[in-house]
C-alpha positions in Angstrom: 3.1 74.2 45.6 -0.5 75.0 46.0 -2.7 75.1 42.9 -4.8 78.2 42.3 -8.5 77.5 42.6 -10.4 79.6 40.2 -13.5 81.6 41.1 -16.8 81.0 39.5 -16.3 84.1 37.3 -12.9 83.0 36.2 -14.2 79.5 35.4 -17.1 80.9 33.3 -14.7 83.2 31.5 -12.2 80.5 30.7 -14.9 78.1 29.5 -15.8 80.5 26.8 -12.7 79.3 25.0 -13.2 75.6 25.6 -15.8 74.2 23.3 -18.6 72.1 24.8 -17.7 72.3 28.5 -20.0 73.7 31.1 -19.7 74.5 34.8 -22.2 73.0 37.2 -21.1 75.0 40.3 -18.7 72.1 41.3 -17.1 70.5 38.2 -16.6 71.3 34.6 -18.7 68.8 32.5 -19.1 67.8 28.9 -21.5 65.3 27.3 -20.7 63.3 24.2 -22.9 61.2 22.0 -21.5 58.5 19.6 -23.1 56.3 16.9 -22.9 53.3 19.2 -21.7 51.8 22.4 -18.4 50.6 21.0 -17.4 54.0 19.7 -18.3 55.4 23.2 -16.0 52.9 24.8 -13.2 53.6 22.3 -13.4 57.3 23.2 -13.4 56.5 27.0 -10.3 54.4 26.5 -8.6 57.3 24.7 -9.6 59.6 27.5 -8.2 57.1 30.1 -4.8 57.0 28.3 -4.6 60.8 28.1 -5.6 61.3 31.7 -3.2 58.7 32.9 -0.3 60.6 31.2 -1.2 63.7 33.2 -2.2 61.8 36.4 -5.5 63.8 36.4 -8.6 61.7 35.9 -12.1 62.7 35.0 -15.3 61.1 36.4 -16.8 59.1 33.6 -20.4 58.1 33.1 -21.2 55.8 30.2 -24.8 55.1 29.2 -25.2 53.2 25.9 -23.8 55.6 23.3 -23.5 58.6 25.6 -20.5 59.6 27.7 -20.4 62.3 30.4 -17.0 63.5 31.6 -16.7 65.6 34.8 -13.4 67.2 35.9 -12.5 68.6 39.3 -9.3 68.9 41.3 -10.0 66.9 44.5 -6.7 67.8 46.1 -7.3 71.6 45.6 -11.1 71.2 46.3 -12.0 73.2 43.2 -11.3 73.9 39.5 -7.6 74.5 38.7 -5.5 74.9 35.6 -5.2 71.1 35.5 -8.9 70.8 34.8 -8.8 73.2 31.9 -5.7 71.6 30.5 -7.4 68.1 30.6 -10.6 69.5 29.0 -8.5 70.9 26.1 -6.6 67.6 25.7 -9.9 65.6 25.7 -11.3 68.0 23.1 -8.4 67.1 20.8 -9.7 63.5 20.8 -12.9 64.5 19.0 -11.7 67.4 16.9 
C-alpha cells in the first residue's frame, strides 16, 4: 500500500495541531533544550525506544544540552501520516 504524501499546505495545516514542530520544506523538525547533556541523552534514548516500536526513526542531532529531531518518510519521499504520528508520540515524552 502506498502512503499518501501530504502537500505543503496540508503539512502546514496539520502542524498547527502539533506543538513545537515546524516544516522546513523537506522534513518536520523540532528543537528541544534540556538542563544538561545527560537529560538530553535520556530524552534521545526514550525517542529511540518509541521510534523502534513503530519502525519509523527520526534524524537526531545532539549538541550539548540541545536536541534536534527531523522526521521524513524516506520510502514515500515526503511527509506522511507516519511522520505526524511519530511527532505526536515524541511530544508525549515531554508533556
